[in-house]
N, C-alpha and C positions, 0 to 999 in steps of 0.2 A: 165157153159156156155162156148162153144167153142169161141175162138177169132174171127173167121170169122163170126160167128152168131152175136156176140156182135157188131162188126164192122157195120154189115148191119143195125141192129136196131138203133145203135147210129146215123148213117147217116139219117135214116128215121126220127128219132126224130128231128134232126137239120133242116131237110127240112120242117117238119111238123109245126114248130113254125114260119116258114116264114121269117127268117133272113139270110143274106149272112155272110159268115165267112171271117173276114179279118185278124185275128190275133190268134195265139195259143201259148200255153206254153207247154214245154216238160221237162221231166226228162230223163237224159242219165246215165245208169248204165253200167260201164265197169267191167266185172268179169274176172279175169286173170285165165288161165288154164295152166300156165307155171310152170312146176315142173320137177324133175328128173323122176317121174313116167310117165308123158306124153311126155316129150322130153328128153329121157335118153342121158346123156353125157358120153363119154368114161372114164372120170376121176372118175365117180361114183357119182357125185354131180354137181349141178349148181355152177357158180363161187360165191365166197364170196361177200356178199353185193348185191346179185341179187335183182333188184327192177325196178320200172317203173318211168320215168320222169313225170312231170306235163302233164295231159291230156288237150290239148289246141286245138283250131280251130277257125272257123268263121261261121257266118251266112251271106249268100250271095245269089246272083242271078246267072243265067247261063252266064252272061257276063264275068266271071272271073273263073279261075281254079287255086287253090293254090297248088295243087299237083295232079299228074296223074299217075296211074300205066302204065308203058311203056314210060312215059315221063322223062325228066331229073329234078332232084331236083333243087329248087331255093336255094339261099344261106341261106334263113330262115329255110327251110326244112332240108338242110344239117346240120345246126347247132343244130337243134333239134335231128337229127338222130345220130350225132357223140358225142354231149355233153349234150343234153337235154336243151340247151340254147334257149329260145323262143323270145329273144329281137327283132331280125331282122324279125322273122316271124310276131310278133305283129305289127311291123312298117309297114310291107307290107299290113296287114289287114287294119291298120288305113289309109293308102293311098288309098286303095280300097274303104273304107267308104267315104273318102273326094271325090272320083271320082264317087260315086253313085253306085258302084258295090257290096258293102257289107254293112251290117247294124250293126254288132257288133262282137267283139271278144268273144271267149269261153275260159274261164280261169279256168281250174279245178285244183284239187289237184294232188300231186304225190302219189305214193304207195311205201312204204319203204321195202316191201317184194315182193317176186315173186308171191305169191298167195294173193288174197284179192279183194277188190272192190274200184273203184273210182265212186263217185255219184255226178253228177252236175245237180242241179235243176234250174228251172225258166229260161230255154232257150227259149227266145221268137223268133218266126218266123212270117212272114207276107206273104200275097199272093204275094207281090213284092219281097220279100226275103225269099223263102221257102227252100233253100238248106243249108245243113251243111257239114262241113269238120272237121275231128277230127284226131289227131295223138299223139302218145306217144313213146318215146324211149324205147327200150329193153335194160336195163342197167345192167352191162356194156356190150358194144358191139362195133364193129367197126363203124357201121352205120345202125343199124337194128331198124325197127319200126313196130308198128301196125298203120293202118290208114284206114279211109274211106274218100271218096271224092265225092262231088256233090251229096249227098243223098237228094232227095226231100221228104219232109214230106207232100206234096199234092199228092193225087192219081189222076188217070186219069179223074176223074169227078170233079176235083178242090175242093175236100173235105179233110180235115185233117185226116191223117192216125192215127188210134187209137193206134197202137202198132207195132213196128218193132223189130225183133231179128236178128242180123247179126253175123254170125261166122267170127272170125278173124284168119288170118294166118300171119306169120311174113313176112316182106318185107325188101329187101336190097335197101338202098337209092342210090347205085351206086357211092358213093363218096369216099369210102375207101375199099381197097382190102383184109382187114383181113379176116381170115377164122375161127376164133374162138372168144369166148366172150372177151378174154383179149389180143388179137393179137396187137402188136405195131402198132402205126399209120403208114398207108401206103396209101397215097393219090392215088386215081384212076385217071389217066390222059391218054386220055381224059375221062371225066365223062361218066358213063354208065347209061342206063335207070333204073328207079326204077323197081324191079323185085321180083317175089315171091320166098320165101325160103321154101315153103311147101315141105317137104320131103328132104330138103337139109341140110347136117350136119352143125351145131349140132341140127337141128330140125327134128321132125318126120312129119308124115302126119296128126297128131292130130291138132285140133284147138289150138291156144294159148290163146284164150279169146273169149268173146262175148261182143257186144254192145246191150243192151235192151234200146229202145227209146219209151217212154211212154207218151201219151197225158194226160196232167193235166187239161187243160181247154181251152176254146175258148172265144173270144170276138165277139160279134154279134152286127149287126144294123149299122146305119149311125153315131151314136154319141158315138163311142167306147171309145174315150178318156176321157170321163166324169167319168167313173167308173174305176179307175186305180188299186187300191190296194184292193184286197178281200182275206179273209182267211175263210176257212171253217174247222172245227175241232170238234171232233176227225174224222179221216177218216181212217178206217171204224168207222161208228157210231153204237151204240147199242140202245140207247133210246133218246138222245138228240143230235142235230146237231147245233153247235154254228156258227153263221155267223157274220163276222166283215168286214166292208167296210170303205173307206175313205170319202164316201159321204152318206148322209141319204138315206136309202132304202125305196122305196114306196111299193114295192111288192116282195114276194118270192114265186115262184111256183115250185113245185116238180113234175117231170115227171118220169115214169118208163121207162124201156129200150124199150118199145114198142111205146113211145111217148105219152102215156095217162097221163093226169094231175091226180094226186093222192092226192095232198095237195096244198092249196093256202093260203097265208097270205097277205092281201091287207091293204092299208092306213096305213103304218107303221111309216114312218118318223123317223126312228131310224137308227143309224150306227151299232148297235150291236143287234142281234136278236137270240133268242133260238127257234129252231124248234123241236117239239115233233115228233120223227119218230119211237117210240117204237111199233106202231101198223102196221108199214109197213112190208111186207114180206122181207125176206133176198134177196139181189140182187144189181144190179147196178141201180143207179138213177142219174138224172140231176137236179141240182138246178138252176133255171133261176132267176137272180137277176136284179131288175129294179129299177132305180132312177126316181124322179119326172120329171127330164128334159130329160128323154129318154135314159139315159145310160144303157147298157145291158151287162151282162156277164153270161156265163153258166159255172158251175163247176160240174164235175163228182164226185160221191161219192159212197161208198159201205155201204149198210145196213146189219149188221149181226144180 
């Protein structure tokens, strides 16, 4: 099924069960495309120890911008771009949280090689805080990064986006004037705007990586906070779907991608339930989970 088609039927489903969406959980996968083959260096290889710093960022609203292409880098962004140190950046995010402009920091792993992936799971966004900003240092380098800023996970209809794929190109933070990976420190004064390095030596016009941002689940209804922790596994499922929650579940209803109910289990009063899905056709499904006091969550899963 094409992504656009699945997104349409997913939103149709969410509307059909009659709940507003207030919170969603996403997984971000960073896949590096940085190699001598894609970004050939005149020396014949990337620098020794080529790697990526921790992938970090923030969940926030439109009242704050942590970095902006064409703007100047904050001290926190400069430190990440030059040394991979995120201490000041995280302090800036915590200040924004205290001021009501941000909801959470995003603290991902680093990547010890030039090629590979960084995966960050369970990034929670809300309708009040639907934006994410992410950045990582291209290391070693004078002040080069990959980044996205102010990316909203709500679409124009105020619905959660099912999946985004963003091509990444290198950026110069504008704080150091070095021209190669291992150039000596040479502070740029006055500081220059953050700018693209696409097609600028030592980079080619190829992408240097991608961000895949995938919707894992949404919280629905007026009593969202009642049902906080939910696990469904395995996903994809073949014959049995296991559901585990922090509160007793009263009902589990399975809907297909068109929003039609295909399976229902009522009057459960259990925190762990096994759902027999072996007779369901292969495809995408939604599990609507309900507690006796009205807590609701929806989790997407795949039936193979």
